[in-house]
N, C-alpha and C positions, 0 to 999 in steps of 0.2 A: 772695405766698406766701414766707413766710421760711424760709430753709434750715435745717436742723438742725445745729447746733454745739454741741460739747460745752462749749467754752470759754466762748461764748456764755452757755449754761446756769450754768457755773460761776461765771461773774462775776455773774450776775443773782440766785444762789442765797443763800440766808440765811447768816449767819454761822456756825450751827450745822451746817448741812449741808454748808458749805465745810470746816470744821474736820474734819467727817466724813471727807470725801473724802481731805482731807492725811494724817490718820492712815491711811486705807485705801492711799494711795499709797505712804506711808512702810513700810507693812506688806509692800505688793506688792513694792517695789525689794528691800527687807532679805531676802524670801524667796527670791526668785530669784536673788541672790547666793547664798544658801545652797545652792540647789538646783544652780547650776552647780558650785560649789566642792565639794559632797559627792559629786557624781558623779564628779568627778576622784579625788577622796581614797579613796572606797571602790572604786574599780573599781582604783586605784592598791594598795590593801592588798591586794584579793583577790588581785590576778596576784601581788604578793612575796610573801605567805604560801605560794601553792603552790609559787613557786620556792624559798624558804626551805626550805620541808619536804623538798623532792626532794634540794636540797644537803646538808641534814642528816641524810637517809638514806644517801646516798652518800658521805659522809665517812668516812675509815677508821678514826677513833676519834672521842671526844667531845669531846677538847682540839681537835682538827682542825676539827670541826663548829661549834664555839663560834666558832673563829677566823674561819670562813667566814661564820656569821651576823653577826659584830661587823665585816665586812670591808666588807659590804652596805650601803651608807650608807642610813639610813631604814628598816631593816629593822624590819617590826612583830612579829616574833616574838624579835628579841635581847633587848630589856627583858623578856620572860617569862623565857627561858632565864636571863638576868642574875641576875633576881632568884632562881631557885631554887639556882643557883651558889653566890651569897652566902650563903643558908640554909644548903648543904651544908658550906661552909668554916665557918660558926657552929659547928655540931656538930662539926665535925672539932676546934674549938679548946676545946668545952666539956670541963670537967672531971666528966665523969660515966663510970659504970663501963662497958666496952666493950658489954656484954650489954645494958643499959638505951639506949646509944645506937642499936644496933642497933634493938631494938623502935621507937623513937620517929622514926627517921631517915625510913623512907619516909613515915609522916603527916605529917611535918613538912614533907618537899620536896611531896609532893601538896597539901597546903593552900596553900602557898608559889604552887606553880604556876596554882593555883585563882584566888588573888588576883592574879598578875600579869594572867591573862588578863582576871579581870573588869576591873583597871584600865584595859589598852590600850581593850577595849570601851567603858569609859566616857569614856576619851579620843577614840576615833575616831565616838563617837556625839553629841558636843556638837552642839548647834544645832539637834539635832533636835526639841527640845521645843516651839521656838518655830513651827519648820513646823507641828505639832499645835495649838499656840495661834491660828495664823493659819487652820487648816481649820476650827476650830470657833467661833472667835470673829467672822473677819471677815463671815459671812453677818449676823450678829445687829447686826454694828455698823452694817451698811448697812442693816439693816430700821430700826435705831433712826433714821438720816439720810432715811428714807423716811417713816416716821412723823411726824417732827418736820416734813419738807416739807408733807406734806398738811394737817397742823394748820394751818401757815402759810399754805396756798392756802385753806382752809375760812376762816380768820380776813379773808384778803384778801376771800373772798367777802361776809362780813357787815359789813365796813368800805364795800365798794362796791354792797352791796346788789344785787348783779348775778349770776347762775348762769350769764351765757352762756359757751360754751367756751374763746372767747378770753381769759376772765378768769382761767378755772380751768385750762387747760391748762399754761400755762407753769410752774406751780408745783409741778403733780402731775409732771409729766415730769424735772423737777429733783429732785424728790423720789425716781423710781424709778431714775433713774441710780446713786443711792448703793446699790440693792439689787445693781444689775446690776455695780456695781465689785467690791462685798462678795464676788459670787460668782466672780468674775473672780482674784479673790484666793485664795479658800478652794479653788476647783476644784485650781488647779495644786499646791496646797499638799498637799492630801490625797492626789493621785495620787503625789507626789513622796515624801510621808513613807511610804507603805505601799511602795512601791518600795525605798526604802533600808531599811525593817525587815528587807525580804526578803533584800538583800543583806547584811545586818548578820547575819543568822541564818547564812546561808553561811560568813561569815568567822569566826562565833563556831565552827562545826562546825571550820575548820581550825585554829583555835587551840585546841581541844580535844584534836583529833587530833595536835598537837604536842605538847602536853602529855603525853598517854599517851606518845608516842614517847619524847620526852626522859626520862620516869621509867623507861620500860623499858631505855632504853640504860644509864642510870646503874645501874640494877641489874644489868646485864650485865657492864659494864666497870669499876665501881668497885667493888673490896672495900672496903666501906663505909668511909668516912671516909679514904681513901686517895689521895683528889686530888690534894693536895700532891705527893706522891710523885712519880706520874704526869705533872704538868704539868712538873715539874723535869727 
């Protein structure tokens, strides 16, 4: 009685089935790397954004708050604040009438904060589409390997002119392994992708809260476009 060995079946599988299993193996290793990396990254970003928002609120004035964010290495909120600060300085230097500058300032800063939040969310959500691809494509890739393997098994039956189980079983079993591995790749990728989407939604709320807090503080503390005087 032969023992079940994955490696024996892989060695005896057709070239196409081996290629399918190789692709699925590469997808699995890549997706697990992304899962571990994103778990660490998103947890760190969520924790740091909460800490930075608390520091920003406790700072006595806006310049101090910005310095605290900049001092924190890898602050996820500082790029958003820095982008808005750049727009404020650009408006300050703009050669337009003060009343016009006052009217457009809030809208401009609000748009830049929105752009900054979107840019940071895009940055931290990179690689997630690959998990979605694995979740959707891996079962079908595995199914393709299974169908191909079963076709080869039936072709072997036709050549040997024997439908005995001993002649059919090896080909069918190696074919079914492709479907099993496809599911092995897809299930963790699906769970991780949905989990990361939930984490991203939570992070997005913190970023939006920070953008609103930043804009409110600018309106309270800066007599519009007098930031340079305050910094000096």
